[in-house]
Structures are given as structure tokens and as C-alpha cells.
N, C-alpha and C positions, 0 to 999 in steps of 0.2 A: 788069359790075356793075350788077346791078338795084336799083333805089331803090323804097321802098315807095309805095304811094299817098297822096297828102294826105289826111288827115283833117279834117273839117269840124267849126269849134269845137262846142260845146255851144249849143245856142238858150235864150234868157233868157225866162223868163214870170216876169212881175212880178205878183204876186199882188195887188190891189188892194182895198183896205175901205175904202169909203164916197169914191173919189176921182171928180168929178166927170167927164163925159164929155169935155169941154173938157181939162180938167188932164190927162186920159189920153192924148188924140191929142198934146199938148205934150211929155209925158215921153218918148213913144215915139220922136218927132223928135230930142230930146235925146240919147237913147242911141245911135240911129244915130249920131248925127253925132261920136258920142265914140268910134265903132267897135265897141258890142256888137253880136253877132251875132243876127240874126233876132229881134229882139225883139217879145215879145207881151204885151200886158196884158190881164189877166182877172182879171172882177170878181167875187169871192167873197162880196159882202154877203150874197146871200142864199142861199147856200148853206145845208143843213142836217148835222146831224151827219155822216151816212151818207156824204157827198159830200166832206166834210173828212177823212172816216177813211180813203176810198179815196185819195185822192188821193198821188201817189208824186214828192215833189220831184227836181228835177235837180240837178248841180253848180253849176249858173250861176244860179238861181231866186234870187229875192228877194221879199219882202214887204214892202209900204207900205201905213201907216195913215194915212189923212186925218183927223186929230186933230178937227177942227172939226166933222165927220160921223158919226164913231163913236159908239156907246152904250156905256155901262159893260158890259152886256152882252154886246157882242163886245170888249170889254177882257179878259174874264174869260174867252171862250172862245180868244181869241189867246194867252193865258198857256199853255192846254192846248195848242193848235194846236205852239207852239214848242217844247213839252217834248217832243214826240212827232217833230220837226224840230228838231235843235240845231246841224246846219250852215246853216241858212236865214239868212241875214243880214236882219235887222228893221229897217227905216228908220219914221220917223215925222213928218209934216210939222205943222212948228206954225205959227200964224199970225202970228208974230213974232220977232224975234230977242232974245226975253228969254233971258238967259243961267240964269238960278237955274231955269227951265222945263226948257233944255236938261240941266243938272245931274239933276234929278229924273228925266227919262225914262231916262236912261244907266244912273242907279242903280237903275233899275227892270229894267235889264237889255236896254233896246232899243239897237241898235248904233251909228245916226247918226240925225243930223236935218236938215232942210230946211226953209226956207221957201216958195222958188218952184221950179217944175217942173224950172227950167232946171238946179237944183242938186243934181239926183236923182242922174245920173250921178257927179258929186264924190263925194258922200254915201257913193254904194254902192261905189266903191273904197276908201274908207277903212273900211267894214264888212268889206268881203272882207278887207282888211290885218288889222284889228285879229281877227277869227275866226281867221287864219293865226295872228297869235301866241298866240292862247290854245291852238291845237290845239299848238302847240310844247312848252306848259308842262303840258297835262294831257291826258289822252285822253278826248275826249267819248265819252259813253255811245251804245250803239248802239241804234237805235228800237225800241220794244218791238213783241211780236209781232202781228201784225193777223189780222184774218178768223177762221178756226179755231181759230187759238190762243187769240186772246183768249175765245172762246165758250165754250173747254172749260176755263177757269182753275177751274170749281167742281167739276171732275171728280173731285178728289182727297179727297172728304170721304170720312170712312173711318167704318166701320160702327161705332157706338156701343153702350154698354149701356142706356142708359136714354132718349134723346130722339130725335123725330123731328127731323133737319136736312134742310130744303128750300129751294129757290129757286124764287121765280116771276118770271118775265122780263116786262117791261111794254113795249109797243113805243110809237111815239111817236104812234101812235094810241090809245094807253091801252090796248090788248087785252093781258089777263093769260093767261099758260099757265105750268104748271110745267116747269122748265127741270129739275130733278134733285130726285129725293128719297129719303133714307136713313133707313129706319127702324132702330129700337134692334134690338138681337139677340134673336133669339127672338120679333120683333113678329108674323112672318108676315102677313097680309094686312087687320091690323087700321088702322084711320083713314086714314091714307097709307098709298100703295103706291109701290113704283118705276115700276110700268106707266103712272102719272099723266103722267110727262114728255113734255112736247110736247101735253099736252090743257089746256084751259080748267078752272079749277075748278067751275063752275058744269057741267061735261060727266061728271066722274070721282065728283062729292062727294052725299052724298045734299041735297035741296033746302034742309033746315035747316041742314047744316053749310055749303053752299055761300054761302046768305044771310050766314050770320053771317061766316065768313072773309072772305067780297068785302068786306064793309063795313069790317073792320078794315084790308084790304089798299089800300082808297080812302081810309081816313083817314091811312093814314101816309105814302101819295104827297101828299095835299094839306098836310098839316102839316110833311111833311118829316123827322119825329124817330121816334125808335123809341119803339114801343108794347107795353105789358106787360098781360095781362089772364088773366083766369080764365072758362072757359063748357064748357059741357054737350056733347058729340056724340054720336049713337048709333052705336054700335059692337058688332057681332055680336048684335043684339037686346038691348043692355043700353046702360044710357045711363053715360057714364064722363065724368069731368072732366078737363079737360087744362089746364096754365098755357102758357102761349105767350107768345114775345118774338118780335116784327117789327122787323126791322132796315132802312133805306131804304139803298140802295146807289147811289151817283150814279157816273155815267161821268166820261170826263175833259171832258165839256162842261157838266159841272155839272146834267145830267137824271137825276132818280130813274129808272133803267132795269132794276132789279132791287129784289126783297126777299127778303133773307135771313130765314128764319125757325126756331124752334125753340122745339118743342113736349113737352111732358112729361106722361106719364099721372101725375094725383095723386089717384085715385080713392082708393087704399088711404090715402094720408096725409090726407084728406078724412074719412073714414071714422074713422081714427084720432083727428082733431080732435075730432069729433063725440061720439065716445065719451070723450074725455077731457074736453069740456065738461059731458057728462052725468054724468061722475065727479065734476066741481068741483060740479055743482048738489046732486047728490045728499048730496056732503060739505056743502055749505051749507046745505041742507035739516036735515042731521043735525045741525050745529053750531047752528042757528037754536031747535031742537028740543030741544036738551040745556043752552042758555045759555052755549054754549062760544064762545071766540073764540081763531083762530089767529095765531101768529109766528112768523115766520122770519128768522134774526138772520144776515146774511155777514159773519164777521168778517175776511175779506180786505178787502174794500170798505167794510165799516161801517154798511151799509143794513140797515135793518129794516124788513121786510114784517109788517103787521097786518091781518087780515081784517077787512069791514066788519061783523061782527059782533062783533068786540072792539072798535071805537069804540063801535058802537051801544049796547053795554051799558053806556058811561059817558055815553052820549049826543050824542057827539060826530060829526060828519057825517065821512065817509071823506076822508082824507088831512090830516083836523085837527092829527093828532098827527104832528111830524116823522119822518121816516123814521131814527130814531137811536137807539142803546139809552138815551142820557141822554134825550132827550124823554119814553120811558116810565119811566125811574127819576123824573123830575121829579116825577110824577102820585103817586108813595108817599106815603104817611104819612109825616112825618118819624120816628116811633116805629118804623115800621115797615121803612124804607128800610134801615136800617144789615143787619139780618138778612138782607133778600134779596140784598143786593150781597155780603155775606160767604158767604152759601149758592153765588150763583153764581160767586163768585171761587174757593170750593172746589172747583167742580167743573171749571172751565175750567183748575183746577192740577191736576186729578187726583185730588183728594182726596175727591171724592164723585162717585158713577155717576150721578148725575141732580141735578137742580134739583127741591126740593118743598118749597113758603113759600105761607103765607098771610099777606095783607096787605091793606091798604086802599088804592085808589085813588080819588082827586078827580075826581067827576064833573064835567061841564059846569056843573051848577047849584050847585056847591058842596059837594054832599055826599059822604058817603063810601062807596065799594062794596066788599064785602070779597068777596075772589078766590082761589082755590086756582090756583095757577101751579106746573104740572109740564112739564119741558123737559129736554134731553140735548143734548149734541153727535152730529151726525149725518155728518159728515165731517170728514176728518183731512188736512193737509197732510202733503208727502213727509218732513218732518222731523218728524212727529211731533205739531205743533200742532194745535188745532181749527181748522178752516176753517169750520164752519157748523153753528148748532146752532138747533133747532126746539123749540115745545112749544105747551101749551093752556092759556088761561085760562080758569077755570069759576065763574061768578057762585054765592058760598057764603052772600051777605049774610041770607037766612033762615035758612039752619043756623047761623049765626054767633048771630044773636040768640037762636034756641032753645037753643044751648049757653050763652048768656051768661045767659039767664033760667033754666037747669038749672043754672049753675055757680054763681048767685046763691042757689039754693033750696038746692043742695047747704052751700053754706058758711052759709047761715042753719042751717040741722040740725044741722051739724058743730059749729059756735058754740054750741047751745042743748043740745047732748047733752053736749059737754066739759065744759063747766061742771058739770051735775050728776054726772057720773062723776068728774069731781076731787074733788066734795065726797064721792063714796061712798069714794074712793080713800085721802082723809084719815082718814075712820071707819072704814075698814079695817085702817089703821095702829094707830088708837086702840085699837080691839076685838082687835087680834092681841098688841098690847104688854100686854094685861090679862087675855084669857082664850086667847091662843095655845098657850099650855100644857096646857090642860085637854082631855083626850079628847074630853068629849061638845061641844066648841064647835068643836074644830079640822074637821071633814069641813064645816061649814057656812062657816069663814071660807077655806077652800080653795076652794068651790063659789062663793063669791061675788067672792072673788080674779080666779078665772079668766074671770067671767062680765064682770067690771071691764075686765081687761084684753082681751077681746075685742072688747067694746063700742070701747075705745080705740083697736085695732087696725083695725078697720072703720071708723071715721072718718078715720084717717090714709089708710086705701087708697082711700077714696072723695074724699078732697082732691087724693091725687095723679092719681086716676085723671081727675078733671075738669079738672087744671090745662091751660091752655091750650097748644095743638100750637105750641111755638115751639123751636127746635133750638139757632142761633148755635153751631156747633162749632168746637172750639179745639184745636189739638195736644195731644196726650193720651199720657201713657207707661201702656202698658195693664198693665204689671206691678205698678206701684203702685197701681192703680184695683182690680185684682183682690187686693193686698194689704189694700186698706181694707175693701174687701167681706168677707173674710173674718174681720178682726177683729171688725167691727160684730156678727158671729155668735158670738162668742166665748163669751158666756155660754151660749148654746143649746149649744154644741159640748161645753163643759164637762159641762152636765146630761146630753147623749147619751153622754159618754166614748167621742166618736167621733174620728176625724181626718180631716184635711183635707189633702190632696195635690195641688199645684201645679204643672204640666209647662209651661211654654211654649217653642214653637220657638225663639222669637224675643225675648230678655231685655230689649232695647233697641228692642222694637215701639215705635212710634208712631203713632197714629191718629186722625183727627179728629173728634173726640166731644163732645157734651156731657156732662161730668164727671160734672155731679151726677146727672142721669137717667140714664146708663149705672151708676153706682154703684148706682142703686135696683134695676136690672136684675138685677146680679150679684149683690147682694145678698137678694132674692128668690129666684133660683135655688138659693143655697147654703142658704138658710132651709129652702127645701120638700125639698132634698135632705135634711138633718140631719133634720127631721121624719119624714120616711119612711124612713130608712135605720135598721137594728136597732142598739141598744146596742153600742158597741164597734165600729163599722162605720166604713168608710173612703168619704168623698167626694172624688173625682176632678174637678180642674178642666183639660183638656187643652185647649192653643191651637196650631194649625198653619196653615201656608199652604195654598190650594187654588186650583187652577185648574180653571174649569167653563165650558163654553161659551163658550171666548175672554176670561174674565175672571179678574181676580184675586180671591180672596177671603181673609180670617182667618175661619176656622172657633174657636170655643169650645164644648166639649160639658163639660157638668155631669151627672156620674154618682153615682149612689146603689146600694144593696147591698139594697135593698128588695124588697118585692114586685112590685114594676112598676105601670105602667098597666091598668087594664080597658078593655076592648075600647071601651065607651061613655065610658071617661074620655079616651082617644086622640081620639076623635070629638070631643069636647066640651070638650078642655082649655084652650082658650082663650076660652070662652065666659063673659062677666062671672056673677058669683057662682055659679058652677057649682065644687064643690068635694065630695070623697069623705072631708076630713081634719076630724077633729073640731076646732072651734074655728077653724077656715081661714073666711076673709071669699069665696074665690073671683074677687077680684078680681089676685092675684098675678101670674099669667101671663097676664092680659087688660093689663094694664100692662107687662109686659114685653115681649108682642107688639106694643102700640101705638109704645114708643120705640126699640125695632128698627126698625120698619119706617119710622118716623122718619127713621131714619139711612139709608136706603135697604139696609135688609139683611132677613133672614129667619129666621123660629124656628119648630122644628120638634120634637114629641115622639116617642120610640120606646123600646120594651122592648130591655133587651141579651139578647145570647143566652143568657147563663147567668141571672144573677138581677139584678134592679134595674131603675131607668129611667134614660134618657137625655134631656137637653135640649139641642138644639144649635143655637146662634145663630151665622149667618154675618152677616159684616159687610164691604162692599167695600173691597178694597184700593187706596190710592193707585195712580196709574200710575207716579209717581215715590215714590222712599223718603223717607220724612220724620224730620227731625230736630230736637231741642230745643236752643233756643238758652240757656245759661245755664242756670237751676236748673230741675230736671223739674217737670211739671204734673202735678197729681194729679186 
């Protein structure tokens, strides 16, 4: 029976940090006395990171920290070293038997403490027993890869679409070299190339690029924090702009030994931004020249952007008016605010295709500035509710002053003329009562009556045409409005022995209208049609729904059976004071056009294919069907 040769127990390496020479000799003697095999005390206090990383611990080795000599830097390095050797017992020597400090060190992960060198063997036995007990409860992690495996940890970077991803290694002497360079897809050989690996930046980059990047690398090492910047580099004979992020990478000893970099070519983005700034500048110049201010209302957040020109028109500095819709409404004249709020609500509820209003705003000096405000919803939420609204404000103070002066003049003229006309009409009534039946006076009386009525009609049209542009739409039943317009022309219809036919696709149609002014529109159109129709002719009014260019409309056509429009008349139909009808003022269609456009609609004239003329009024349909509550509104 053969016996195996005896095996020598493993030798003990006691790794000492800050242990004085005299204490090391005493500790070795104490270990020998306790039967530890071949104890060797190794002072690792001055070891560098490479020596610490390359050391391989044996199963019997231990580490002893002399607390009074160890620096905070070494405490940090020991934590890293211990994480690489979890099986290594770690002892710490304290200057006295302070129980509280013993508990602190044990809580931090040290295995045992001692006070005198002679106590090291006992502390080592207890530390080994503690580690054995821990290993039975949990599996200790294996040591991480060393050498070549650690050096290749960045080799798995994938080739991406847009960024250059690279790693710069930094030696203990501060020398920098590219370790890996991964260019974006289809980057070719521009900027940073994969063959830069193993070379210093100054060797493979142009002088200007190397000088810029090296300064950034040095700053990252010095400050120890990530750095983001933009700069230009020559690439392929062109100057291109790159956005770069550099991140320091620390090794297990806490030293920055690598810099991870990500660079992206943002030249196209910078060009787009420059074009956007130029576009914004052109817009600002245009707004400045046209005395217009821009506003943009985000209905989801409630914030309102107003351009500097908007504030400048009122004499306020930028940002002086709060970024809310209420801050702007509070500046509106009390007499005009209700009209603006009504138009705004009508548009947001889908009753109007846009907002158009004229109102007064209070300036910083306390005066009132007239503006024309036009805007509309430009973005919608998924549920169909408005999400964003934008518009323009135009300073119309001078125009309003001119209109008010003209309106005052027209009002004065109308007043001064209507009084004499009223007197003329009374005297004509007396003459007709006295001489109306005599043949020799009858033609003169008829001519005078026609002239007086024409003057009266002209004064009424001038008054209507000069009326201020206010809308204040309310829900209105269209059928009742058309019936009233036809009834107001009943005397003329009987005189012409004509027939008026009304066909409405939706008899219960309700639209947001200014009833009084739209009544005037349809009355003017019916009067014109009756005047141009032959006796015993028919005037047709048709209303139908229309879908055009993504919007809903209601069209109302008024047709007659007359001779139709002459070519010149079609081109000048809406020109004030232009008329071919004897006795006409030439303001009827001009008033129609103005009122319809104030409602967000359009009006056009054309000849029918057979005979006669057609006037088409197109009004916007609400996004949601409107209904009247209670009695219908006329």
C-alpha cells in the first residue's frame, strides 16, 4: 500500500499597509509561534495600480492595515483591492480598545481588529472563521477578468448611424492614445478613423483639430466631470461643426484612465438653425414694416406668446404683458371686450372659421390703440378639440380715425339732406292730393317722387355702408331670416308681378350670424333680383350644404330671369357706386360683400347658363350642428 507524498501547507503572505518595520518583525514572530507556515510580511504601501492589479493572492494570504499610518487615499484603494479579492481576510490595527470604533470598522467590511502586534494571529484566525461562515451562506463572486480581458472591455461598441464613438486611453504618465474609434454608418474616412487606434491624437489629427481636442481631454482629466461642447473641424476640405460629449472613466483605483467620447456632425442642423433665424429675422422685419404683432396661444398649456412687435405697438417692453389670454383681454376697452370674447368663443366652438375683430387696446401711456385682430385654430387634439391658435394684430388707429371722420361727415350729410327730402316728400304728397289726377301735372309729380325716393335710398345706403365694423354673431334660424327678407320686398314683388321661390336644404338650419346685418344682405339681393327680373318672372333662393377644400360651407344663391350681367358689370359688381340700374345707388352689392366677409364668407356673381344672373353667398358652417333653445331667433 502506497502513501501519497506529504504536501506542504501554503505559505502566508501578509500584505502590510503602513505597518512600521519593527512591528512587522514582531508580527512575523507571533505568527510563527502560532504555527503559521512560512509567514512573509510584504509592505505594499508604495505599490502602484499596476502592481496591485497584477498581484495574485494565495489561499492563506491576509491584509493588515495599520490605521494610524494609512491615508484616506489608501482606504479608497483598499476598497477596490478588496473587491477584487473577496476571499482575502482584512485586519485593521486600532491604537486602542475603542469598542465604538471596532464596530465602525466591522460595519465597513473589515473582518477583525487588533491593538498590539501579538494579537494579529488570533485576529487572523477569527477573520478566516468569519469568511468561512460567510461562504457557506452565499457564493462569493469570482474575481473579474484581468489583463487582456479588461483591456478589451470597449471592443463591443457597435457601429451606429450618426455618432463617432471613441475611447482615449490615459497612462499613469498622462500620455493619451486612441484605443478604439467607431465611426457612424457610411462615414467613410472623415473626421475620426478606426485606424487611429493605438496612436496619439497629435499624430493622426490635423493640427487645429488635435490642438482643440487635446485641450478638452486635459480639461476632463483635470476637472473629473463630463464635458459637452460644439466646435468646428476641417473634414475633406470643408469646415464642419461637431457636437461632442466627453466622459471620464475611472479605474478601480479611482484614477481617470480613459475618456469615452461621442461626437456628432451637426453641420446640417446648424445650417437649418441659421436659416430658421434668418427666416425669423425676415418675419420680424416684415412685421415691423407692416405694423403687425404676432401671437400664438397654446390651449393645452394656456400659455400665450406675443412677439416683441405686439408689445412694442402698445409701448410695453417685451414680457411686460403676462403669457396668458386673460392678460391680453384685460387690455381691451370695456366696450369692445364682449365683442372680442364672443368672436373668440364662436371660433373655438366651431361656429366661425376664424376670428376677425377690431377693438381698442390700452397702451402703457393710458391711450387707446385700434387694432385689427385676425386668427384661427392651427392645430387640433385627437378628440377634435382645438389645441393651438395663432394670429396677427395690426395697428389700424389711423384708418379708424379716418373712418370716424368720414363717418361723421357722411352722418352730417345724411342728416342735412334727409331733412329737406322729408320736406319735399310732404309737399309732393300735398301736390299729388291736389293735382295728382290732372294729366298735365302727373308726369312731373312722378319724376319728383322717383328723385326723392332715390335720394332717400342713397342716404340709407350711405348710412349702412359707413356703419362701424362690428359683428357680435348669435345663433339665428336662417329660414326665418330669409322669410323676413322676402317680406320686406313684398311691395316691389307685387309691383313686378313676380314670384319668389325659397328652397332650403335644411329647414331647421341655425348659423351664427348678425341677424340685422344679414337680413340687410338678403334683402338687397332679393331687391336686385326683382328689379332685374321681367314682369311675371321668378326669383329663386336656394340654400344647400357644401364641402369644399376640407371645410363645410352653406351656400345661398339668389337667381333671377333677367338679361344677366354684362362682362364689365361682373368685373365691377362690388365696386361702390357702380350700377347699371336706373335709380340704383351702386352700394347694394358693396354692402353685401362687406357684411358677408365680416362673417368669414365670400360672395360672387355669375350669369346662369340659360338666362338671368346668379349671386352666390357662401358662409362657413359650424364644426358642430347648432340648435336654438326656446323661441327661434329671427
